[in-house]
C-alpha positions in Angstrom: -56.9 -20.4 -20.2 -58.9 -18.5 -22.9 -61.8 -16.3 -22.0 -60.5 -15.5 -18.5 -61.1 -19.0 -17.3 -58.4 -19.5 -14.7 -57.0 -23.0 -15.1 -56.3 -25.2 -12.2 -54.5 -28.4 -11.4 -56.2 -31.7 -11.9 -54.4 -33.2 -9.0 -56.6 -35.1 -6.6 -57.0 -33.6 -3.2 -55.8 -35.7 -0.2 -58.2 -35.8 2.6 -57.3 -34.6 6.1 -59.0 -35.3 9.3 -60.6 -32.2 10.7 -58.9 -31.2 14.0 -60.6 -29.8 17.0 -60.7 -26.1 17.7 -57.6 -24.5 19.0 -57.9 -22.0 21.8 -55.3 -19.8 20.3 -57.1 -19.7 17.0 -60.3 -18.8 18.7 -58.6 -16.0 20.6 -57.1 -14.6 17.4 -60.4 -14.8 15.6 -62.2 -13.0 18.4 -59.6 -10.2 18.1 -60.3 -10.0 14.4 -64.0 -9.6 15.0 -63.5 -6.7 17.3 -60.9 -5.0 15.0 -60.9 -1.2 14.9 -61.9 -0.3 11.4 -64.0 -3.4 10.8 -66.9 -2.4 8.6 -69.7 -0.4 10.2 -72.0 -2.5 8.1 -70.7 -5.7 9.7 -74.0 -6.8 11.1 -74.3 -10.1 12.9 -71.1 -12.1 13.3 -72.5 -15.6 13.4 -72.7 -16.2 9.6 -71.9 -14.8 6.2 -72.5 -15.6 2.5 -69.6 -16.2 0.2 -69.7 -16.2 -3.6 -66.7 -17.9 -5.3 -65.3 -17.8 -8.8 -64.5 -21.5 -8.6 -66.7 -24.5 -9.5 -67.2 -27.0 -6.8 -65.1 -29.7 -8.3 -62.0 -27.6 -8.9 -58.9 -27.9 -6.6 -59.2 -24.4 -5.3 -62.8 -25.0 -4.3 -61.9 -28.1 -2.4 -59.1 -26.3 -0.5 -61.6 -23.5 0.3 -64.3 -25.9 1.3 -62.0 -27.7 3.7 -61.0 -24.4 5.3 -64.7 -23.3 5.6 -65.5 -26.6 7.4 -62.6 -26.0 9.9 -63.5 -22.3 10.2 -67.1 -23.2 11.3 -65.9 -25.8 13.7 -63.4 -23.4 15.2 -65.5 -20.3 15.4 -69.2 -21.4 15.2 -69.6 -19.0 12.2 -71.6 -20.5 9.5 -70.7 -19.9 5.8 -73.1 -20.2 3.0 -70.9 -20.9 0.0 -72.0 -20.6 -3.6 -69.7 -21.8 -6.3 -70.6 -19.3 -9.1 -67.7 -19.7 -11.6 -65.7 -17.1 -13.4 -68.6 -14.7 -14.0 -69.1 -14.3 -10.2 -68.4 -10.5 -10.1 -70.5 -9.9 -13.1 -73.4 -11.7 -11.5 -72.9 -9.7 -8.3 -72.5 -6.3 -9.9 -76.2 -5.5 -10.5 -77.0 -5.8 -6.8 -74.1 -3.8 -5.4 -76.0 -0.5 -5.2 -79.1 -2.0 -3.7 -80.1 -2.6 -0.1 -79.9 -6.4 -0.6 -76.4 -7.3 -1.7 -76.5 -11.1 -1.6 -72.8 -11.8 -0.9 -70.7 -10.7 2.0 -67.5 -12.1 0.5 -66.4 -12.7 -3.1 -63.3 -13.9 -4.7 -62.2 -13.2 -8.2 -59.3 -12.2 -10.5 -58.1 -8.8 -9.6 -59.2 -7.0 -12.8 -62.8 -8.0 -12.2 -62.8 -6.9 -8.6 -61.3 -3.6 -9.7 -63.8 -2.9 -12.5 -67.0 -4.0 -10.7 -66.2 -3.1 -7.1 -63.5 -0.5 -6.7 -64.1 1.5 -9.9 -67.8 1.8 -9.0 -67.2 2.8 -5.4 -68.6 -0.5 -4.1 -65.5 -2.0 -2.5 -65.0 -2.1 1.2 -61.6 -0.8 2.2 -59.7 -3.7 3.7 -56.8 -1.7 5.0 -57.8 -2.1 8.7 -57.7 -5.9 8.2 -53.9 -5.7 7.7 -53.3 -5.3 11.5 -55.4 -8.3 12.4 -53.7 -11.5 13.8 -53.5 -14.6 11.8 -55.3 -17.2 14.0 -52.9 -19.8 15.4 -49.7 -18.0 14.3 -48.1 -16.0 17.0 -46.9 -12.6 15.8 -48.3 -12.9 12.3 -50.8 -10.4 10.9 -52.6 -10.2 7.6 -50.2 -7.4 6.6 -47.1 -9.4 7.6 -48.0 -12.5 5.6 -49.3 -10.7 2.5 -46.3 -8.6 1.3 -46.8 -4.9 0.5 -45.6 -5.5 -3.1 -48.7 -7.5 -3.7 -51.1 -5.4 -1.7 -49.9 -2.2 -3.5 -51.2 -3.7 -6.8 -54.6 -4.0 -5.3 -54.7 -0.5 -3.7 -56.2 2.5 -5.4 -56.4 6.0 -3.9 -55.6 4.5 -0.5 -58.3 1.8 -0.7 -57.2 -1.8 -0.5 -60.0 -3.5 -2.5 -58.7 -7.0 -2.5 -56.6 -9.3 -0.3 -54.8 -11.8 -2.6 -54.4 -15.5 -1.9 -53.1 -16.7 -5.3 -50.4 -15.2 -7.5 -49.9 -15.8 -11.2 -47.1 -14.6 -13.4 -45.9 -15.2 -17.0 -42.8 -17.3 -17.8 -41.3 -19.1 -20.8 -41.9 -22.8 -20.2 -39.9 -25.8 -21.4 -39.3 -29.5 -20.5 -36.2 -29.6 -18.2 -35.8 -33.3 -19.0 -35.5 -32.7 -22.7 -33.5 -29.6 -22.4 -31.0 -30.1 -19.5 -28.6 -27.5 -20.9 -31.3 -24.8 -20.7 -32.2 -25.9 -17.2 -28.5 -25.5 -16.2 -28.1 -22.1 -17.8 -31.3 -20.5 -18.9 -31.0 -17.4 -21.3 -31.0 -14.1 -19.4 -30.6 -11.8 -22.4 -32.2 -11.4 -25.8 -29.0 -12.4 -27.6 -28.7 -15.5 -25.5 -32.4 -16.3 -26.2 -32.2 -15.8 -29.9 -29.0 -17.9 -30.2 -30.8 -20.7 -28.3 -33.8 -20.4 -30.7 -31.5 -20.7 -33.7 -29.9 -23.8 -32.4 -33.2 -25.4 -31.4 -34.7 -24.6 -34.8 -32.0 -26.6 -36.5 -32.5 -29.5 -34.1 -36.3 -29.5 -34.5 -36.5 -28.6 -38.2 -39.2 -26.2 -37.1 -39.7 -23.1 -35.0 -39.2 -23.8 -31.3 -41.7 -21.2 -30.0 -45.2 -22.5 -29.3 -48.2 -20.2 -29.6 -51.9 -20.7 -30.3 -52.4 -17.3 -32.0 -56.1 -17.6 -32.0 -56.1 -16.7 -28.3 -55.6 -12.9 -28.3 -54.4 -12.8 -24.7 -51.7 -15.3 -25.4 -50.4 -13.4 -28.4 -50.5 -10.2 -26.3 -47.9 -11.6 -23.9 -45.2 -11.4 -26.6 -45.9 -7.8 -27.5 -46.4 -6.6 -23.9 -43.2 -8.2 -22.7 -41.2 -6.7 -25.5 -42.6 -3.2 -24.6 -41.9 -3.9 -20.9 -38.3 -4.9 -21.6 -37.7 -2.1 -24.0 -39.4 0.8 -22.2 -40.0 -0.3 -18.7 -43.0 -0.7 -16.4 -46.0 1.5 -17.2 -45.0 2.3 -20.8 -47.6 0.0 -22.3 -50.3 1.3 -20.0 -49.4 4.9 -20.7 -49.5 4.3 -24.4 -52.9 2.6 -24.1 -54.5 5.8 -22.8 -52.7 8.3 -25.0 -55.6 10.0 -26.7 -53.4 11.0 -29.7 -52.0 7.5 -30.1 -48.6 9.1 -30.7 -46.9 7.0 -28.1 -47.1 4.0 -30.3 -44.9 5.5 -33.0 -42.2 6.6 -30.6 -38.9 5.1 -31.7 -38.5 3.1 -28.5 -41.9 1.6 -28.8 -41.3 0.6 -32.5 -37.9 -0.8 -31.6 -39.4 -3.0 -28.9 -41.8 -4.3 -31.5 -39.0 -5.1 -33.9 -37.7 -7.7 -31.5 -40.9 -9.7 -32.0 -41.0 -8.9 -35.7 -37.6 -10.6 -36.1 -38.8 -13.7 -34.4 -41.7 -13.9 -36.7 -39.6 -13.3 -39.8 -37.0 -15.8 -38.7 -39.6 -18.6 -38.5 -39.0 -19.0 -34.8 -42.7 -19.7 -34.1 -43.8 -23.3 -34.7 -45.4 -24.1 -38.0 -49.2 -23.6 -38.0 -49.2 -21.2 -35.0 -50.9 -18.5 -37.1 -53.9 -20.8 -38.0 -54.1 -22.9 -34.9 -57.2 -23.6 -32.8 -56.4 -23.6 -29.1 -55.1 -25.9 -27.6 -53.6 -27.6 -30.7 -50.1 -25.9 -30.4 -50.0 -26.2 -26.6 -50.6 -29.9 -27.0 -47.9 -30.1 -29.6 -45.5 -28.3 -27.2 -46.4 -30.6 -24.3 -45.6 -33.6 -26.5 -42.1 -32.2 -27.2 -42.7 -31.1 -30.8 -41.8 -27.5 -29.9 -39.7 -26.2 -27.1 -40.8 -22.9 -25.5 -44.2 -21.6 -24.4 -44.8 -18.1 -23.1 -47.7 -18.4 -20.7 -48.9 -17.8 -17.2 -48.2 -20.0 -14.2 -51.3 -21.9 -15.1 -49.4 -23.6 -18.0 -48.5 -26.8 -16.2 -52.2 -27.3 -15.1 -53.4 -26.4 -18.6 -51.1 -28.8 -20.4 -50.5 -31.7 -17.9 -52.9 -34.1 -19.5 -51.2 -33.9 -22.8 -47.6 -33.9 -21.6 -45.2 -36.6 -22.7 -44.1 -39.1 -20.1 -41.6 -37.7 -17.6 -42.1 -34.1 -18.7 -40.4 -31.8 -16.2 -41.9 -28.3 -16.1 -39.2 -25.7 -15.9 -39.4 -22.0 -16.8 -37.4 -18.8 -17.1 -38.4 -15.1 -17.3 -38.8 -13.3 -20.6 -35.2 -12.3 -21.2 -33.9 -8.7 -20.7 -32.9 -7.0 -24.0 -29.4 -6.3 -22.6 -27.3 -7.5 -19.8 -28.6 -5.9 -16.6 -31.6 -4.5 -18.4 -35.2 -4.4 -17.4 -36.3 -7.7 -15.9 -39.6 -7.0 -14.1 -42.1 -9.9 -13.8 -45.8 -9.4 -14.5 -48.4 -10.3 -11.8 -52.1 -11.2 -11.7 -53.8 -11.8 -8.4 -56.8 -13.8 -7.2 -58.2 -12.8 -3.9 -61.0 -11.8 -1.6 -63.1 -8.6 -1.7 -66.0 -7.4 0.4 -68.9 -5.3 -1.0 -69.3 -2.0 0.8 -72.9 -2.8 1.6 -72.3 -6.4 2.8 -74.4 -7.1 5.9 -72.0 -9.5 7.5 -68.6 -8.1 6.6 -67.1 -8.6 10.1 -67.6 -12.3 9.8 -66.2 -12.3 6.3 -63.1 -10.5 7.4 -62.6 -13.2 10.1 -62.5 -15.8 7.4 -60.0 -13.9 5.3 -57.6 -13.8 8.2 -58.3 -17.5 9.0 -57.7 -18.6 5.4 -54.4 -16.8 5.2 -52.9 -19.0 7.9 -50.3 -21.3 6.6 -52.3 -24.3 7.5 -55.1 -23.3 5.2 -53.3 -21.4 2.5 -50.7 -24.1 1.9 -53.5 -26.1 0.1 -53.4 -23.5 -2.8 -49.8 -24.7 -3.4 -49.9 -28.3 -2.4 -53.3 -29.3 -3.8 -54.3 -26.6 -6.3 -50.7 -26.3 -7.6 -50.4 -22.5 -7.6 -48.2 -19.8 -6.0 -49.5 -18.0 -2.8 -48.5 -14.6 -1.6 -46.8 -16.1 1.5 -43.0 -16.4 1.0 -42.9 -19.2 3.6 -45.2 -21.5 1.5 -43.1 -23.3 -1.1 -44.6 -23.4 -4.6 -45.2 -26.7 -6.2 -42.2 -28.1 -8.0 -43.6 -27.1 -11.4 -43.7 -23.5 -10.4 -40.4 -23.3 -8.4 -38.6 -21.3 -11.1 -41.5 -18.8 -11.3 -41.6 -18.4 -7.5 -37.8 -17.7 -7.5 -38.2 -15.1 -10.3 -40.9 -13.3 -8.3 -38.9 -13.3 -5.2 -35.8 -11.8 -6.8 -37.2 -9.0 -9.0 -39.5 -6.1 -9.5 -43.2 -7.0 -10.1 -45.7 -5.1 -12.2 -49.4 -5.6 -12.9 -50.0 -7.8 -16.0 -50.4 -5.7 -19.1 -49.8 -2.6 -16.9 -53.4 -3.1 -15.7 -55.0 -2.1 -19.1 -57.6 -4.8 -18.6 -58.8 -2.7 -15.7 -58.2 0.9 -16.9 -58.7 0.6 -20.7 -60.5 -2.7 -21.1 -62.5 -1.6 -24.2 -59.4 -0.3 -25.9 -57.6 -3.5 -25.2 -60.2 -5.8 -26.7 -61.4 -3.6 -29.6 -58.3 -1.8 -30.7 -55.2 -3.6 -29.4 -56.1 -7.3 -29.6 -57.2 -7.5 -33.3 -54.2 -5.5 -34.5 -51.8 -7.4 -32.3 -53.0 -10.7 -33.6 -52.4 -9.4 -37.2 -48.9 -8.4 -36.2 -48.0 -11.6 -34.4 -49.2 -13.7 -37.3 -47.0 -11.8 -39.8 -49.6 -9.6 -41.5 -48.2 -6.3 -40.2 -44.7 -5.0 -39.9 -43.6 -3.3 -36.6 -44.0 0.1 -38.2 -47.3 -0.7 -39.8 -48.6 -2.1 -36.5 -47.5 1.0 -34.6 -49.1 3.3 -37.2 -52.4 1.4 -37.0 -52.3 1.4 -33.2 -51.8 5.2 -33.4 -54.7 5.9 -35.7 -57.1 3.4 -34.2 -56.3 4.5 -30.6 -56.9 8.1 -31.5 -60.3 7.2 -33.1 -61.2 5.1 -30.1 -60.5 7.7 -27.5 -62.3 10.4 -29.5 -65.6 8.6 -29.2 -65.0 6.8 -25.9 -67.0 8.1 -22.9 
């Protein structure tokens, strides 16, 4: 959703009876508490304070609250939970360099954890936690259930600053009920995609691509994915920090932009996308008045209340430009971090290991309708295609991580120019030229 507000499913949470403590779980948790490498600032192990990015009535919060209740019953460790909302890290940041950090555990989107914890030297290294047993799961450790491909995205200079529990990626969404031929044979290459768009444009009498262009992040997906497909992982991020701006006028970069320029010129975006107010076009799409929506795996949750009867959420990856060409999937993560000065970090680490057990973490899929890092937890039906895409290909950090490493450039330089490009006010060449000059000016004055 706009403004970094992670959307969630509106599905109601089924209530479970809380089971009695398991001896095996207690044993595993005790081992975690005594882990070598557990923070030297761990303090007392009988309680900790947890600040969460969720609001109390959201599905993720309900899954976490149920796990907290069981955790306290199983271990005797009390958890003081505060549902802070999306600005949780920003609220915590002013306290991180004091002697009284109020939270021992915090969850957030990865980019905020990086910017406010890791980049400021205030993140506890969670690498030692990887060897800890998952309570109640013989042979499983934190490191074995959270794949290295995800952990690596949250590791900087050897410091693991976040343990993820929710995975988001970007797909092109459509109604499998309305478009069974697409479901049977989704386009894998750009040529197949554009041929599909041409056919659907004739059928609809309008552009089949849905986009609320007033949301800069949503418009950015199109440009970023074109650069990713044309130049490969890291190219967008490298260009973002090029102090000369010259990378944007390289032929490969401009050629990637031309792919999107042709969609715009052909009228492939639905009428009114360039003057829409979110969520007008998404609602139009969910009602079957356009066909394809490029958005994160929060798309089903974000559009479900508007969807036509029987809408069947299906998706496919942004097509490769050529057969066998670049097909990496972008990734954003939500997970747990611990401030370096947390007073009860040992107890907080116990909870991380506890929550990653299949019994607890499955709720993120079954109830909150999102993908988890664990390959043995099946994604909800709406996200089955996305989970398959993640399992079968290379993954890269969304936008090459520029929201972490070049956030001011992204919001002040790239987003305004990109919106002008996507809405047809700049050609690919003009867009690249303005990116070059504006980026050079930005980095000349940036600290």
